[in-house]
Legacy VTK file of the C-alpha trace (Angstrom):
# vtk DataFile Version 3.0
C-alpha trace
ASCII
DATASET POLYDATA
POINTS 219 float
100.745 161.742 109.941
97.188 162.969 109.829
94.659 160.097 111.552
95.681 158.626 115.166
96.323 155.029 114.882
92.923 153.177 115.319
91.867 149.625 117.330
91.739 146.732 115.007
88.119 145.957 115.509
87.345 150.189 114.732
83.969 150.441 112.846
83.684 152.547 109.370
81.118 155.140 111.513
84.609 156.030 113.610
86.258 155.847 110.568
84.576 158.186 108.583
84.058 160.859 111.543
87.620 161.240 111.566
87.934 161.754 107.419
84.900 164.084 107.593
86.536 165.977 110.705
90.018 166.115 108.771
87.960 167.721 105.887
85.832 170.705 107.693
89.661 171.544 109.329
90.775 171.939 106.405
93.344 169.218 106.787
92.134 167.785 103.673
91.344 170.468 101.226
88.217 170.634 98.951
89.510 168.964 94.979
91.900 166.873 96.636
92.987 163.176 96.340
91.900 161.411 99.205
94.547 158.304 99.677
92.702 155.384 101.357
96.229 153.488 101.720
97.370 156.305 103.678
94.906 156.184 105.806
94.325 153.015 106.758
98.141 152.922 107.200
97.650 155.705 109.762
94.912 154.549 111.805
96.999 150.918 111.570
94.118 148.812 109.844
93.102 147.606 107.301
91.359 149.201 103.982
88.401 147.966 104.213
86.763 150.038 107.137
87.668 153.053 105.287
86.478 151.973 102.156
83.435 151.843 103.740
83.383 155.044 105.350
84.235 157.043 102.253
81.108 154.823 100.923
79.478 156.625 103.409
80.717 159.749 103.166
79.959 159.659 98.988
76.364 159.112 100.118
76.021 162.088 102.003
78.187 164.209 99.322
81.460 165.061 101.087
83.039 163.054 98.367
82.727 161.912 94.953
84.518 159.130 93.145
85.926 159.590 90.141
86.219 156.678 87.461
90.027 154.890 87.094
90.844 158.160 89.859
90.134 157.794 93.173
88.211 159.476 95.682
88.357 163.443 96.350
87.271 165.449 98.254
84.155 167.086 96.420
84.151 170.757 95.545
80.668 172.148 94.999
80.252 174.241 92.671
77.930 177.809 92.495
74.665 175.726 91.675
75.320 173.571 94.272
75.829 176.132 96.727
72.265 177.973 96.128
70.711 175.019 95.635
72.391 174.233 99.209
71.309 177.388 100.291
67.914 177.530 99.722
66.916 174.298 100.447
68.551 174.800 104.091
66.850 178.564 103.885
63.283 176.072 103.391
64.154 173.763 105.913
64.735 176.580 108.591
61.775 178.667 107.948
59.751 175.973 108.706
61.488 174.742 111.652
61.164 178.140 113.173
57.676 177.873 112.811
57.420 174.784 114.751
59.960 176.217 117.593
57.159 179.141 117.905
54.499 176.780 118.305
56.678 174.264 120.819
58.623 177.102 122.207
59.020 177.253 126.502
61.491 178.436 128.821
63.794 175.599 128.134
63.757 176.358 123.891
64.135 180.500 125.228
66.594 179.770 128.102
68.732 177.666 125.375
68.863 180.157 122.138
69.158 183.138 124.482
72.286 181.467 125.494
73.561 180.999 121.915
72.849 184.576 121.041
74.846 185.938 124.043
77.572 183.484 123.014
77.510 185.103 118.924
77.069 188.694 120.705
80.205 188.092 123.284
82.374 186.257 120.101
81.613 189.755 117.896
82.748 191.728 121.081
85.822 190.421 121.318
86.100 188.982 117.748
86.580 185.732 117.717
86.085 183.561 114.624
86.311 180.235 115.462
84.300 180.228 117.988
81.458 182.265 116.240
81.503 180.315 113.017
80.882 177.142 115.790
78.117 179.529 118.212
76.587 180.845 114.590
76.648 176.687 113.471
74.445 175.631 117.077
71.881 178.591 117.103
70.619 177.495 114.087
71.164 173.591 114.623
68.783 174.423 117.596
66.188 176.119 115.842
66.160 172.633 113.599
66.365 170.030 116.743
63.946 172.261 118.745
61.463 171.457 115.425
61.303 168.083 116.779
61.167 166.975 113.199
64.081 164.043 112.627
63.596 164.115 109.025
64.168 167.751 108.763
67.270 167.881 111.468
68.757 164.617 109.273
68.586 166.961 106.250
69.849 169.673 107.766
72.568 168.304 109.218
74.031 166.880 106.013
74.815 170.123 104.531
77.460 170.663 107.759
80.191 169.647 106.328
79.914 171.226 103.181
79.109 174.330 105.189
82.302 174.227 107.072
84.796 173.090 103.883
83.170 176.508 102.501
84.003 178.464 105.730
87.569 177.081 105.764
88.034 178.199 102.285
87.426 182.070 102.892
87.439 182.805 106.397
86.025 186.340 105.867
82.769 184.957 105.337
82.266 185.318 109.455
84.136 188.558 109.890
80.712 190.452 109.088
80.673 190.412 113.035
78.175 192.824 114.119
75.593 192.124 111.156
75.743 188.407 112.604
74.861 189.289 115.910
72.281 192.008 115.022
70.402 189.192 112.759
70.520 186.449 115.338
69.234 189.276 118.068
65.866 189.658 115.731
65.587 185.739 115.300
65.690 185.364 118.587
63.137 188.741 119.703
60.897 187.571 116.749
60.623 184.017 118.245
59.846 185.598 121.596
57.227 187.410 120.561
55.790 184.518 118.257
55.896 186.475 114.720
55.952 183.452 112.948
55.403 184.921 109.204
58.091 187.560 110.383
60.407 185.457 111.925
60.236 182.850 108.766
61.320 185.793 106.101
64.065 186.637 108.264
65.662 183.374 108.619
65.354 183.066 104.718
66.451 186.437 104.043
69.706 185.345 106.600
70.403 182.483 105.080
70.597 183.595 101.552
72.096 186.925 102.455
75.292 184.622 103.705
74.994 182.604 100.658
74.976 185.903 98.455
78.314 186.992 100.970
79.656 183.597 100.471
79.653 183.517 96.779
80.931 187.302 96.599
84.126 185.721 98.921
84.434 182.654 96.770
85.180 184.705 93.444
88.828 184.254 93.425
88.497 180.224 93.693
LINES 1 220
219 0 1 2 3 4 5 6 7 8 9 10 11 12 13 14 15 16 17 18 19 20 21 22 23 24 25 26 27 28 29 30 31 32 33 34 35 36 37 38 39 40 41 42 43 44 45 46 47 48 49 50 51 52 53 54 55 56 57 58 59 60 61 62 63 64 65 66 67 68 69 70 71 72 73 74 75 76 77 78 79 80 81 82 83 84 85 86 87 88 89 90 91 92 93 94 95 96 97 98 99 100 101 102 103 104 105 106 107 108 109 110 111 112 113 114 115 116 117 118 119 120 121 122 123 124 125 126 127 128 129 130 131 132 133 134 135 136 137 138 139 140 141 142 143 144 145 146 147 148 149 150 151 152 153 154 155 156 157 158 159 160 161 162 163 164 165 166 167 168 169 170 171 172 173 174 175 176 177 178 179 180 181 182 183 184 185 186 187 188 189 190 191 192 193 194 195 196 197 198 199 200 201 202 203 204 205 206 207 208 209 210 211 212 213 214 215 216 217 218
């Protein structure tokens, strides 16, 4: 049994969150068929909220529906991955400009803590924690921009990015480089150097794309 039982009146959002968690944790793999009936049975609920949850995940691009075959975890192609990272770079370049404009003690303290956590993970070679703290740093950059639409779009990419990371864990094994890059980004934010910070964060994200594509060539 993959999923825990739910109360009969469970809402579709909870089911969607559970399915998404199973996908990002690698329990359900990219390209794998999602068994709607089995999920409903595991959770002890009807198929209706499961169906609604899958429709929501389809809108997010997490799953796809193939006529006469069923629902599958979306296996992104090379172009899809490239487009996602390019858009992410543009979003975060805009976000970091707003962070610099709005920066205060609270923002700098939070981002500094993120970078310190990343550096500790690098030192201890803690892959799982490093993945989480890296994502949290970039999430905070977007959150501190104050642009809700930007945040929503950025969050929409995260499930797919986590799925890709689970496919190839060596994506995050460039430990030392990650620590240096995040420390440099923080320094540029503190110094208020908007253009350099924008260039740096776009280069950082595109470099991650290059490394990811190289790692995924075997798939």
